[in-house]
N, C-alpha and C positions, 0 to 999 in steps of 0.2 A: 629511480623516481620517475623517469620519463615513461617507463613501461607501466608503472602504477597509475600515473595520470592518464595515459592512453587507455588503459583498461576501464577506469572509472568513467572517462568520457564516452567510450564505446557503450558501456552499460547504460548510462544516462540517456544517450542518443537512442539506443534500442528501446528503452522504456518509453521515451517520448513518441517514437514511431509506433510502438504497440498501442499506446493510448490514442493517438490521433487516427489510426487506421482501423481501430476495432469496430466502431459503430455498433456496439452491442447494447442491448437493453439490460440484461442481467436481472437478478432477483432483488437487488437493493437490500441485502441482508442487514447491513448496519442500520439503515433507515427503519427497517421493519423491527429490529431489536429495540430501537428508541421508542417506536410506537407501542410495541408490546409492553415495554416498561410502564408507560403511561396508562395503557389499557388495564394493567394488573391492579391499579389502584381502585379499591372498591367504592369509596365515597365519591359521588359524582361532583361535589363541590371542590374537593381536593384535586380530583382528576382534572377539572377545568382549570384550576389555578396552576397545576403542573404543566398543562398544555400551554397556557399563556407564557409561563416562565421559559419553557423549552422553545418557544418561538421568539421571545424577546432576546434571550441568550440563545443565539441561533444553533441550537442543538440539532434540530431536524435539518436545517440547511447545511450545516457542517457534515452531518452524516451523509446527506445526499451527494455533496461534492466529493467526499472520500469514496463513496460507492461508485460514482461516475468515473473519477480519475484513476482510482487504483483497483478496488475490489471487483467491480464488474468486468474490468479489463482482464484481470487475472482469471476470473471465472470464464470469460469468453475463450481465452486461449488454452486453458487447462481443463475446463469442465468442472472445476471446484472452486468455491469461494473461501478464502482463509478465515473469514469472519464466522462462517457456519460450520467450520471444521471442529471436531472434538479433539481434546488433548490426546496425543498419540496417533491420531489419524494422519495419513500421509498419501499424497498423490505424486507419482513420478511421471514426467513427460519428457519427450525427446524432440529436439529440433535440429534440422540439418540446414546449414547455410553455405554459401560459397567460401566462407572463411573457416569452416569446420563444423563439427557436430557438438551439440550441447545436451546435457542431462539437467533437468530442472526438477527439484524436489520441493513440494509445497506442503507445509503443515501449519498448524495454528500459530499465528504471529511470526512465521518464518518462511522465507523463500531462499533456496540454495541452488546455485547454478554452477556447473563445472563444464569446461570445454573438454570433450572426450577425444577429439581428433583435430588436426590442423596445426598451424604454426605455434599457437599458444596452448597446446594440449596440456591439461593439468591445471591451467589457470582457473581459479574459482572465486566466487563472490557469494556473500550471504547478506540478506536483508532481514533484520529482526525488528519487531515492534515491541516497545516497552510500554505497557499500559500505565505504569507508575509515572513516567515522564511524558507520556503521550507523544512519543517520538519514534521515528524510524531510523535505524542505524545500518550503514553499509560497511561490511568487513571484507577486506581482500588484502592479500600479501602481508598478513600479520598486523594490519592497521585497521582501526575502526573509526568511522566518521559518522557524525549525525547528519542525515540528509533531509529530514523534514520533522517539523514539530507543530503541534497545535498550541496556540497562545491566545487566550481570550477569544476574539472574533477573527483571528487570522490563521491561515495555513501557511507556514513559513517553509519554503523550499530552500535548502542550504547548498550552495555551490561548493566545489572543492576549494576554491579560493577563500571561503569563509563568508562571502557576500550572501545576503539573504534576499529572497524574493517573497514578499508578503502578499498573500492573496486574501483580501478582505472578504469574509464570509457573511457579514451582516447584510440584511436586505436594505 
């Protein structure tokens, strides 16, 4: 259990470090998809109504936050954005750290990382997005934990203890 908690803590700390140090602009793929959905409506009055709804229910804002916090960061480090990937498309990247080497596989709605050398060689973790529940799940050591979910106007980050940090996305 201690090793499992340590691995999850290391992964979450690494993710936070990647997010805070990336400074990337990215292509805001999720935000663009929300915009393209609205743009595809042919009737200008309905399109305007959908635009207002997507601003009142902060769809554009939530998409922007997810792009900045997660998808643009993944795109910066790997060169590929999971939102723009097609089913079956996969990108494999390698990272070397003082604690060992890692292989990172990214595909649509999935990020898989395995340590290929070092003290924890063979340790792996996987993050999966479930569009039906609007949630991200972290799997490692045979256990799966929900780590984030969208709930109305909140992005809820879920700690290993079960405590949640709600980030209010409404303007």
